[in-house]
C-alpha positions in Angstrom: -53.2 7.1 -41.5 -50.5 9.7 -42.4 -51.3 11.7 -39.3 -50.7 8.7 -37.1 -47.2 8.2 -38.6 -46.3 11.8 -38.1 -47.5 11.6 -34.4 -45.5 8.4 -34.0 -42.3 10.1 -35.4 -42.8 13.2 -33.2 -43.4 11.0 -30.1 -40.2 9.1 -30.9 -38.2 12.3 -31.3 -39.6 13.7 -28.1 -38.8 10.4 -26.3 -35.2 10.6 -27.6 -35.0 14.2 -26.4 -36.2 13.2 -22.9 -33.7 10.3 -22.7 -30.9 12.7 -23.7 -32.0 15.3 -21.2 -32.3 12.8 -18.4 -28.9 11.2 -19.2 -27.1 14.6 -19.2 -28.7 15.5 -15.8 -27.7 12.2 -14.3 -24.2 12.0 -15.7 -23.0 15.4 -14.5 -22.9 14.5 -10.8 -21.3 11.2 -11.7 -18.6 12.9 -13.6 -18.0 15.2 -10.6 -17.8 12.3 -8.2 -15.4 10.4 -10.5 -13.2 13.5 -10.8 -13.1 13.9 -7.0 -12.2 10.2 -6.6 -9.4 10.4 -9.2 -8.0 13.6 -7.8 -8.1 12.2 -4.3 -6.2 9.1 -5.5 -3.5 11.3 -7.0 -3.4 13.4 -3.8 -2.9 10.2 -1.8 0.0 9.2 -4.1 1.5 12.6 -3.8 1.3 12.5 0.0 2.6 9.0 0.1 5.7 9.9 -2.0 6.3 13.0 0.1 6.1 11.0 3.3 8.4 8.4 1.9 11.1 10.9 1.1 10.3 13.0 4.2 10.9 10.1 6.5 14.6 10.5 5.9 14.3 13.9 7.5 11.8 12.8 10.2 9.1 15.0 8.6 5.8 13.7 7.5 2.2 14.8 6.8 -0.5 12.6 8.3 -2.7 10.7 5.7 -6.3 11.4 6.4 -9.3 12.4 4.3 -8.7 16.1 4.7 -5.0 16.1 3.7 -5.8 13.8 0.8 -8.6 16.0 -0.5 -6.4 19.2 -0.1 -3.6 17.6 -2.0 -6.0 16.1 -4.5 -7.9 19.3 -5.3 -4.9 21.6 -5.3 -2.2 19.3 -6.5 1.4 20.4 -5.8 0.3 23.8 -4.4 -1.9 21.9 -2.0 1.1 19.8 -0.9 3.1 23.0 -0.4 0.2 24.4 1.7 0.2 21.3 3.9 4.0 21.5 4.4 3.7 25.2 5.3 0.9 24.5 7.7 2.9 21.6 9.3 5.9 23.9 9.7 3.9 26.9 11.1 1.7 24.9 13.4 4.5 22.6 14.4 2.2 19.8 15.2 
């Protein structure tokens, strides 16, 4: 009788450990995807603001997935990189 209770408690602890392990394995990629989405949104806002003020000087950076991701991942240095590439390539 006492042995069954101990086995039941150990099974419950093992089950909780498996749930914790599975949850941590599944949440890490979701955190990464969420971070990429948030950074891309801020990159889009950064590019939009730059294009708004750059329109007075007839200078803009196209909004596409690559420029948004560069500005999102790198932030302000990414925007400076895009400006530099736009000036050097002259497209």
